[in-house]
C-alpha positions in Angstrom: -23.0 10.8 -20.2 -19.7 11.4 -21.8 -17.3 8.4 -21.5 -13.5 8.7 -20.8 -12.7 5.7 -22.6 -13.0 4.2 -26.2 -14.1 0.7 -27.2 -10.9 -0.6 -29.3 -11.9 -2.0 -32.5 -9.4 -5.0 -31.7 -11.4 -5.8 -28.7 -14.7 -5.7 -30.6 -13.0 -8.5 -33.0 -11.8 -10.5 -30.2 -15.0 -10.6 -28.5 -16.7 -11.6 -32.1 -14.2 -14.3 -32.5 -14.3 -15.8 -28.7 -15.8 -19.1 -28.0 -15.7 -19.0 -24.5 -15.8 -15.6 -22.5 -15.1 -15.7 -18.7 -16.5 -12.6 -16.7 -15.4 -12.0 -13.0 -17.3 -9.4 -11.2 -16.4 -7.5 -7.9 -17.7 -5.1 -5.4 -17.4 -2.1 -7.8 -20.3 -3.5 -10.1 -22.5 -3.7 -6.9 -21.5 -0.3 -5.4 -22.9 1.2 -8.5 -26.3 -0.2 -7.6 -25.9 1.4 -4.1 -24.9 -1.9 -2.3 -22.5 -0.5 0.3 -19.1 -2.2 0.5 -18.4 -4.5 3.4 -16.8 -1.7 5.6 -19.0 0.8 4.3 -22.1 -0.8 5.7 -20.8 -0.1 9.0 -23.2 2.7 10.0 -25.7 3.7 12.7 -26.0 0.9 15.1 -23.4 -1.2 13.7 -20.6 1.5 13.5 -19.1 0.0 16.8 -18.7 -3.2 15.4 -15.6 -4.4 13.1 -17.2 -6.5 10.3 -14.1 -8.7 10.4 -15.2 -9.7 13.9 -18.8 -10.4 12.9 -18.2 -12.5 9.7 -16.4 -15.5 11.3 -17.6 -18.8 12.5 -16.2 -18.0 16.0 -18.4 -14.7 16.3 -21.5 -16.7 15.3 -20.4 -19.3 18.1 -20.1 -16.7 20.7 -23.2 -14.3 19.6 -25.4 -15.9 17.0 -28.2 -13.6 17.5 -25.7 -10.5 17.1 -24.6 -12.1 13.8 -27.9 -13.2 12.5 -29.2 -9.8 13.2 -26.4 -7.9 11.6 -27.0 -9.9 8.3 -30.8 -9.2 8.6 -30.0 -5.7 8.2 -27.5 -6.2 5.3 -29.8 -8.2 3.4 -32.5 -5.2 3.7 -29.9 -3.1 2.3 -29.4 -5.3 -0.5 -33.1 -5.9 -1.1 -33.5 -2.3 -1.7 -30.9 -2.2 -4.4 -31.7 -2.9 -8.2 -29.5 -4.1 -10.9 -27.6 -1.5 -12.6 -26.9 -1.2 -16.7 -23.8 -3.1 -16.1 -25.8 -6.1 -14.6 -28.2 -5.8 -17.6 -25.6 -5.4 -20.1 -24.1 -8.9 -19.1 -27.3 -10.5 -19.4 -27.3 -9.3 -23.2 -23.6 -10.2 -23.8 -24.2 -13.8 -22.8 -26.5 -13.9 -25.9 -23.2 -12.7 -28.1 -21.0 -15.7 -27.7 -21.3 -19.3 -27.6 -20.2 -19.8 -24.0 -20.1 -17.2 -21.1 -19.0 -18.1 -17.6 -20.2 -15.4 -15.0 -18.2 -15.5 -11.6 -19.0 -12.9 -8.9 -17.4 -12.0 -5.6 -20.6 -10.3 -4.8 -23.1 -11.9 -2.4 -26.1 -9.8 -3.2 -27.8 -11.7 -5.9 -28.0 -8.7 -8.3 -26.8 -10.7 -11.2 -29.6 -13.6 -10.9 -32.1 -10.6 -10.5 -30.9 -9.0 -13.6 -31.4 -12.4 -15.4 -28.1 -14.0 -15.6 -28.1 -17.7 -15.6 -25.9 -20.1 -13.9 -23.9 -17.6 -11.8 -21.0 -18.9 -9.9 -21.0 -17.3 -6.6 -17.6 -17.6 -5.0 -18.5 -16.1 -1.8 -22.0 -17.3 -1.3 -25.3 -15.5 -1.5 -26.5 -13.3 1.5 -30.1 -14.1 0.5 -29.8 -17.6 0.8 -29.7 -19.5 4.3 -28.1 -22.8 5.4 -27.5 -24.5 8.7 -24.3 -23.9 10.7 -23.5 -27.4 11.5 -24.2 -29.3 8.2 -24.6 -26.9 5.3 -28.1 -27.9 4.4 -29.6 -25.4 2.3 -32.8 -24.2 3.8 -35.5 -22.0 2.3 -38.2 -22.3 4.7 -38.5 -23.0 8.3 -41.5 -23.2 10.7 -42.5 -19.7 12.3 -40.4 -18.9 15.5 -39.3 -16.3 17.6 -36.0 -17.7 18.0 -32.9 -15.7 16.7 -31.6 -17.1 14.6 -34.0 -19.9 13.8 -33.0 -23.5 13.8 -32.5 -25.8 10.9 -35.8 -27.9 10.2 -33.8 -30.8 9.1 -31.1 -31.2 11.8 -32.0 -28.6 14.5 -28.6 -26.8 14.5 -28.7 -22.8 14.2 -29.6 -21.2 10.7 -26.9 -18.9 9.2 -26.7 -16.8 5.8 -25.0 -18.6 2.9 -21.8 -16.8 2.6 -18.2 -17.5 2.9 -17.1 -16.0 6.4 -13.3 -15.3 7.2 -11.6 -18.4 7.8 -13.7 -20.6 5.9 -13.0 -22.4 2.5 -14.8 -21.2 -0.8 -17.5 -23.7 -1.9 -15.6 -26.3 -3.7 -17.9 -26.7 -6.6 -18.0 -23.1 -7.3 -14.2 -22.7 -7.1 -13.7 -25.7 -9.4 -16.1 -24.4 -11.9 -14.5 -21.0 -11.8 -10.9 -22.2 -12.2 -11.9 -24.6 -14.9 -13.4 -21.7 -16.9 -10.5 -19.6 -16.3 -8.3 -22.1 -17.8 -10.2 -23.0 -20.9 -11.5 -19.4 -21.9 -10.2 -17.3 -24.8 -11.2 -14.1 -23.4 -11.6 -13.1 -19.5 -13.4 -9.8 -18.5 -12.4 -8.5 -14.9 -15.0 -6.3 -13.9 -15.1 -3.9 -10.9 -12.7 -6.0 -8.9 -9.9 -4.9 -6.8 -7.8 -8.0 -7.6 -6.7 -8.1 -4.0 -8.9 -11.0 -2.5 -7.7 -14.3 -3.4 -8.2 -17.2 -4.7 -10.7 -14.8 -7.0 -7.6 -12.6 -7.9 -5.7 -15.5 -9.5 -8.5 -16.5 -11.7 -7.7 -13.7 -14.5 -3.9 -14.7 -14.3 -4.8 -18.4 -14.7 -6.5 -17.2 -18.0 -3.5 -15.3 -19.2 -1.0 -18.3 -18.3 -3.6 -20.2 -20.8 -3.4 -17.9 -23.7 -6.6 -15.8 -22.9 -7.1 -12.1 -23.8 -7.3 -10.3 -20.5 -9.8 -7.2 -20.4 -10.0 -5.0 -17.2 -12.9 -2.7 -16.7 -12.4 -0.5 -13.5 -12.4 3.1 -12.9 -9.1 2.8 -11.1 -5.9 0.9 -11.9 -5.5 -2.4 -9.9 -2.8 -5.0 -9.6 -4.3 -6.7 -12.7 -3.9 -3.8 -14.9 -0.1 -4.3 -16.0 -1.4 -7.8 -17.4 -4.4 -6.5 -19.2 -4.4 -6.5 -22.8 -7.2 -4.0 -22.9 -7.8 -1.8 -20.1 -11.3 0.4 -20.0 -10.9 3.0 -17.3 -14.7 3.6 -16.1 -17.6 2.3 -14.3 -19.2 -1.1 -15.4 -22.5 0.6 -15.8 -21.2 2.9 -18.3 -18.4 0.8 -20.1 -20.3 -2.4 -20.4 -23.5 -1.0 -22.4 -21.1 0.9 -24.5 -19.2 -2.2 -25.3 -22.5 -4.1 -26.1 -23.5 -1.2 -28.5 -20.1 -1.8 -30.4 -20.9 -5.4 -30.5 -24.5 -5.0 -32.0 -23.3 -2.4 -34.5 
């Protein structure tokens, strides 16, 4: 595949010299694996529903079965997807730098399936389950016909471990992400629209603390004007090319 970008030698030098690299990935990285974006998933039986009316605590209280079944359907879509060359390149990149912190806005778990370790999931993981009332993480529950099932620990309804509209991000994940952004010397923003906060503020925090900012995205974003290096292309093409230059 012919690429529409070049890997600047200065960027390769910066990466070789970096002690702590932070990577932030957004929906564009998952889209390359065929994972539909939040709104693209509204097809077939679900086309009549506004996702913002399903992904809230209020919607779950009103109709927990509907919300559970919608997420079960989305989990099925995610389970059919496979990590793409962008995911795999990030696993290899971690071997080239003393410290790499991978932060993702995606909930599909594809980074973990690709082999990335200690992924900071700002918006949760759709493949995980917790209880609605007390946030107990639950991996197994007794067989039941109830939809949704109930928590074997406290008896409340189970729900997907994702951040819904109106909910706060997981405090530990957010604190880890902020600390990493403040202390890194190079920040890669990959496939993110830079519109969803607080994730969108992380690259700017890094810039304020003197980090080199690299944006990898087919389109310009509000972040582009702040980037020291801009590589216009999909992550699945750009990241392997970047890795190849690092290995040269």
